[in-house]
N, C-alpha and C positions, 0 to 999 in steps of 0.2 A: 558338424556337429553343433546346436544350439551354444552362444554366449550370452548370457545376459548377468547382467549386475542385479542386483535390488533396485536402484534406480530407472533401471530399463524397464524390470518388471511392473513397477510400478505405474509406468508410462505407454503400459501396455495393458495392465487394472481397469487404467483412467479412462483411457482408448485405443484401440491397436492400431487404430491409422496413425495414433499418437507417435507411436512405437518405430514404425515403418518410417513415417518421416524422419525421424530423428537420427535413422543408420541411411537412411536412400539420399533425402534433400536437407540438412543440416540447415543448409544456406538459406532454405527459405523461411527458418525462423525469426521472428521480431523478438528481440530482446526486450523483455519487460525493464524501465529504468530502476527500479526495484528489486531486478534479483538477482546483482551481483553483492547488494546492501543485504539482503536475506543470506545469502552465502555467507556470508562475513562474520552475521551473530549468530546465524546456524553452526560456523567456526571456531566462534566464541562460547556460546553457551555449552557445544560439547566439549568443549577443552574443561572448563568448570566444572560440570559434571563426572568426567572421569575420575574425580577426589572424594566421590561421593561417599566408599564405603573403606576410606582410607589407604596404607599403601596400593599401587596396583604397576604393572609395566604394560607400556605399551608399545608393541609390535612393530608399528608405523615402519616400513623403510621407503629408502630413495634411491630411484640409478638416473644420476642426474640431476633434475627437478620434476622427473614425473614418480610418481608411484610405481616402487616393485612387488607386484601381487605375486610373485614365486615368492621373492624373499619374504613375507608378508605370512606367505600359507607356512614357508616352515617355519618362522619363528613361531606362530601360534602352535603347531603341536609339538616342537621344544617345552615351550612353556607349560601346555597340559598335561608334558609327558614329564615336568620338575615337580608337579601338582602346586605351580604358581596361583592362588587362589582367585586375584582377580585381571583380568586381561584386558585393556581397551585396543582396539580397533582388531579384535580377534578375528582371522582370514581365514574361509574355506572355500575349496572348491569341490564342485560335483556333478560332471561332467558338461563343462563349459559353463554351469550356474555358478556364481560367484557372489559371494557379501563379507561385509567388513564387521561385525558385532562392537555397537558403540562401547558396551561393558558388560563383558561373560563375567560371571561371578558362582563359584564353586557352591550349590547350594542342595539340600536333600537329597544328595548321594548321586549328585548328579551337576546340569548345567544351567544358570536360569540367564535367560536373555535380556536387558536392559537398552530398551532403544530409545535413546534423549531426541527430544523435538525442542524447538526455542519457540513453539508455539504456548500458549494459556490456556489451549484447549486440549482434552485428553478423547473427545468424541470423531475425530475424524476419518470414516472409514478408511482412507489411504492408510493410513497411520496401522492397521488391524495389519491390512492387506500386507505389507509392509515387514511387518513382525511374524505373519502367517510364512510368507516365502522363505525368510530367516531360519526358521523352525526347520523348513522343510530338507535347507539344503544342508541344515549341522547334521541332523534324525540320517541323512543319507549318507552323511561324511562320519556314522559312525556315533556320536554324542550323542548322549542320553542329555536331554532338555526335559528340565525338571520347572520350568516356571519362565512365566513372560511377560514382561509390565513393559509400561512406557513412564518415562521422564519425560514433565512436562512442566515449562514454570508455575509456580503457583500467584495467580492475579491480584492475590490478597495478599503477598508479604510486603511487607512496609520496611523499607531499610531504616536502622536505628543507629547506624553507623558502624555499625561492626560488623562485617560480612557475616553468614550463616546460610552455606549451601543446603542443610537438613531444612532448614525453613524456605530457602529460595526454590526449591525443586517440591513437585509434588510427584508421586509415586503411585502408581495403579495397575493391579494386577488386570489384565486384559484373556486370561486364559481361555475364559467361554468362549468369547469374543472371535480369539484366533482358530481355537476349535471349529468354528460355524465356518469362517470364512477358508479351512484349510480345503474343504471338498471342492473349492474352485481351481486350487492350484495347478493340478494335472491338469483338467482342462484349458486352463489358459496357457502353459507350456506347451499345449499340442496346436494352440491357435496360431503361438510364437512362433515356432518350429516352421510350421505353414506358410504364415503369412511373412517372417523375415527371410527365409529363401529364395522366395520372387522378389524380381526387381521390378515388377509387376505395381504397380499403386494400387492400394485396395481400395475398393468401392464402398464406400462406410460413408453416410448420409451425417449431416452437423446435430447430436443432440446435445441432452440438457447437461452430459458429461463436460461438452465446450467452454462450460466457466465454472469450473470444478475443481479444484479450491481458489484458482486466480484464471484468467482469464486463456485459454492456451496462445502458444507462444505462435503456433501455423495457422490463427484462425484468418487474418488476411488472407493467408495461402487459399485455404480453404473454403473461404467467402469471394473470391478473385471473381467466379462467376456471375456471382449475383449486382443487379446493378445500384448504383448510389443514387439517390440513398435508397434506402429498403425498410422494411419489417426491423432490421436490427437496430437501427438509428433512428427509431422512434424513442420519444422522450419517456423516460420514467416508466418505461413500462417492463412486466417484470420478465424475464429471459424467457422462462416456462410460456409465456403469454403467446411473446414475440415467437416462438420454435413453433406454438400451434398453430399460427397462421402461415408460417413457412410450409407445416406440414401440409396445410389446405389447399397450398396454391396461391394464397394471398402474403405476395411478398412486394410489391412496388406500391409506390404510393398512391398513384392512381386505383389500382384493385381495393388500396384498404381505405379511402378517404369517406367513401357511402357504407361502408361495415355498419351495419347497427354494435357491434360490441365495441365499439370504440367511441365513447360520451369523451372521453376528456379534451376539453377547451384546448389546452395546451397541443397535444396533439393531432389535433384538427386544425388549429391555424399551420401548425409545424408542415404538414401535409400539403394543405390549401398552397400556403407561400412557394411551396419549392415546387411543387407543378404549374402554378400560376405566375411564379413572380412578380407578386402583386405590389412591391416596393415596400415598403417601410410600413408597419400598421403601429398607429398613435393611437392612445384613449388619454386625451387629453385630460379630462375632467378627474381620473383617476390618480393622473402622475402629477396633476396641481395638488390633490387631497394628501396625497404619501408627500411632497415638498413641503407643504404647510406644517407636516411633522417635524422640520429640520427649523435648527433657530441659529443665531450665533453668541458667541463663538460658535465657530463650527470646526469640528475634527473629521482627520479623515485617517484610521489606523489599520496599521496589518502587521500580526507576529509574527513570524519563523521562530518552527522548534525541532526538538530532536526528539527522539523515543528510543531511549537506551534500554535494550531487552534487561540488562542487568544493571539494577538501581546502583547510583553512585554516589546519590544526593538523599541525607537525612529526612525522613518522611515522604520518599516518595516510592513507587512502587513498578514494575513490567512494564515496560512500553509505553508508561506514563508521559505525555506530551511537557517537556520542558521549555518554557521560552527562553530563548537568550535572545533576541535582536525584534525593537522594533521601528517601523516609520511611522512618523506623523506627518501629513500637513494637516493646514491650519491657516483661518480666514478669520480676520477678528471681527470684523463687523460688513452689512452689505456695502460690495464697492472697494473692499477691503484690498491689502497687497496678499496675496499669496503664502505663506510662510513656511518653512519646513522643519524641523528635526528629528533624530534618532539615536538607536542606541547599538549600541551592541557589544557585548561581554568578551570577556577574556575566555579563549577556550583553555577548559580542563579547568576551569571553578565550576561553582555552582551558581548562576548567573541569575537564578528567582530575585532576590532578594535586592541586588542594585537595581535589576531591571524592572520592579515594583515601584520603589522610589522614585527612581527617575519618571517615571510613568506620574504618579502622584505630583511629582514637580510641576511635571508639562503640560496637563490635560484638567486643569481648576475641577473644584469636586461640582457636581449640578450640571456639566456641557454637555451641550448636544455633538454626540460621537457617532460620525458613521461608521459601518464596516462592512465586506463584504462576505454574506454566509456569516452574521453574527453571530449565531451558535458557536463555534469556534473560537474567536475572540473573547467570547460570552462563558464559554466552560473555563479559560485560560484564568480571566480573574478571578472567577471561584476560587480554582483553586490557588490563588496566590493568596487571597483574603484570607482563604482558609490556612495556608500555611504561617502568614504573619497577622496574626490579631491584629497589631498595632495599627497595621495599614488600611484593615478592613472597611472600617464603614467608608474611608475614599476611594480602594476599588470596588465595591460595591457599587457607589453611586456612579462612576463609570457605566459599569456595567448595565447598570439600570437604565439609562441614557444611553441607551445605543439604537442607532435604526440601521435597519440593513438596507444597501444599497442593491441590492441584489432582490429584494419585495417586485420595484416593479416590473423587472424583467420573469423573474418565473411566476409573477401573476399574469401574464401577458398583455401589461400595458404598453409595453414596447416591443416589438417584434419586426425583423427581417430577414429574409432568405438566408444571407452569410453565416448567421448564429448556428446554422445546421442543428435544430432543437435541444443547443448548450446554452448555458446560461453563466457559465463559468467566466469571472473575468478576462480570461483568456480567451474566450471565443467572441465574447460581446462588443471587447478593445476594438480587435481589427475587424470585426462586421460594423461600426460606427466610423472608425476612419483606416479605411484599407489601404490606404496610402502616406503615412503618416510615421518615417524611418523611425521617429523618435518613441513611440510607443509598441516598437515591434522587439519583442523579448529575443527574438532568432538574432537581434545585434546587441544584445549583451555578452557580454566575456565571462565566460566563467561559469557562471551560474543563470540557469533559465529555466527554472522550476524551483518550487517546493520541497523538491524530495533531492534535488543536488544540494541546495543548502543545509537540508538536513545531514547529508552524508560528509558534507566537506566543514561544516565545522567542527565537529569535536574532532577534527585530522589537523589543524590547523597548529596545536600545540605542539607538534612532531615534526612540524615545515621549517625547513630553512627564513632566517629574518625575511628574506627578499619575498620569498614565497606566502610565509606568513603575510606580509601586507598588500600582495594579490590578492591575494584572501579574501582579505577583510576587504578590501577594495571591492571588489566582485562581491560578495554579501550585501553592502552598502547598497549599491546599485541597481541589484535586485528587488533590493526589500523597498528602497526608494521609489523602483518602477511602479511596483503594486499600487502605494499609494495615491502617487501622481495618476494614473488609471483611474482609481477612485474619481481624482478630480474633474478629470475630461469626462467621465461619464455621467456625475452628477452634472456635469453644465452641460452635456446634451440632452439628457430633460429639462433643467429648467428653460433650455433654448427651445424644445420644441413643446413644453407647457405654455409662453408667451409668444409661438406661431399665431398669424392673424388674430388674438387678442383682441386689440380695438374695433375689426369689425363685427367679431361675437357679441363685444360690447354695447355696439351699434352707436 
C-alpha cells in the first residue's frame, strides 16, 4: 500500500526523485540553515490563524512526543459527527493517503478547506497542489468539499498596536486553480506507487524544479558527479540559463570559456582564473578612483536585523527587516587609530528608536560611511527615517553618504581564484586573507552568519541570565567581525592601489 502525507505528495509534485530520496536516502539531505526557522514561523502563523473564524476545536493528539495520527483521525470523525463547525488539524486517511487540514469549516452545506501558509504570496503552484491533494483525500473519505481557500499573510498589513488577525491574513478562493490541478493527482499517485515501492534510485536528471521554491536540499547529492567548479557555479547567471548549458553538455569552465553565448566580463574572468590560476587580477586605476570617493572621518557600518512574520512593533509589516544591532569601526583622520563602537538592543523590545538615536550620535551628519552591499543598510536607514521624522534628516544624510565596498569586487577591479565567483564578504575575506584565524567566521562561537543572528536575538529574552549574557556576547563578536572584515578589505584595496606607485609616476 502507498503511504503518502500531503508534504510527501508536494515533494513528489515538485520532483519524484526528491520524494524517493526523502524515503530512502534522507541522510544525504543538506539542511538549509533557515529551514528550522521557516518551520517555527509556519507553526506560529498556523497557530494564530486557527482563530480566524472564532471558536474552534483542535484535534491534535500525541503519543509521547510524536503525533498520534490514528487518534487525530478518530477525533476528527467524532467532532464532525457532533456537528462542530470549525476544526483545526482535521485528519483523514484514504488507503494510506493522509492529510491534516489546517482549518476545516462547515460551509454551504459541506466543508471548506483553508490551507494556511506563512508566505505573503498566494500564487505559488505548489500551494495549489497541496490543496488539491487535500480535497482529493477528503472527497474519497466521503466529505463534501464545498470550498478551497489559501490563507496567507497580508504584506500590506501595518501593525497599529492592536492585533487584528482579520487584517493580518488574506483569504484567496483557489477553487478554479484547484479544479485545474485535480487532473494531475491520480497520475502523480501512480508515479508514486511505482517509484516509492522500488529501492532502485530513479534516473531523473536536473530540471528547473531543482531550484523552486528554495534550492533543493538534495542538490549537492544530485550534482555530486559534476566537476567543481561547473556551470552551476557561474556568477549571477539565471538558473534556467545554466540548465540550458548543462543540457547541451557544456558543463566545465573550459567548455564554457569561449562560448559566444557568455559575454559577461565577471563570468569570463571567473572561468579564466579558475582554469589558469592567474593569481590576483587588480585594476589599480579603477580601485584608485573608487578610493578617491572616500574621505575622513571614515566609518564602516553593518546592521543585523530580524524579520518577524507577525508584526510586533507599531508601524511594521509582515517580514519587515527590523534592525536590532550595529557595529561601527571608524578612523577619524588619515593615519589615525582604528576605533570601534557598537549597539545591541534588549531582546523583546522595539529596538528601532534607540538604535536610530545611537546611530545619529555615533555618526556625524554628512560623514563618509562604507557598507558592504549598501542597498541593505540604505534600505534600513530609509525605513528608520520614515518611522522617526525627527531623526530623518540625520539618518538620510548618513544614507546619502554611504559608499559600497562591494563595488570594487563586484565590478571586477579585484579578483582571485579563491573567490569562486562570489563577492560576499564571507567569500572575499578568506580569499584575501586565507591564513588569518582572527578573520575566520568559523572560529566564532554561537553566531557565524546573519541567519543565526536573526534567529537568536528574539529568543534571548526567554533564556536564563547566563545564557543571555553569552548570546549577547556572541552577537556582538559576530557583528564586530563584519565591520572589521570591511576595514581589512579596505586596507587591502589601499595597499594594492599604492603598489609600484612611485615607479608608475616615474
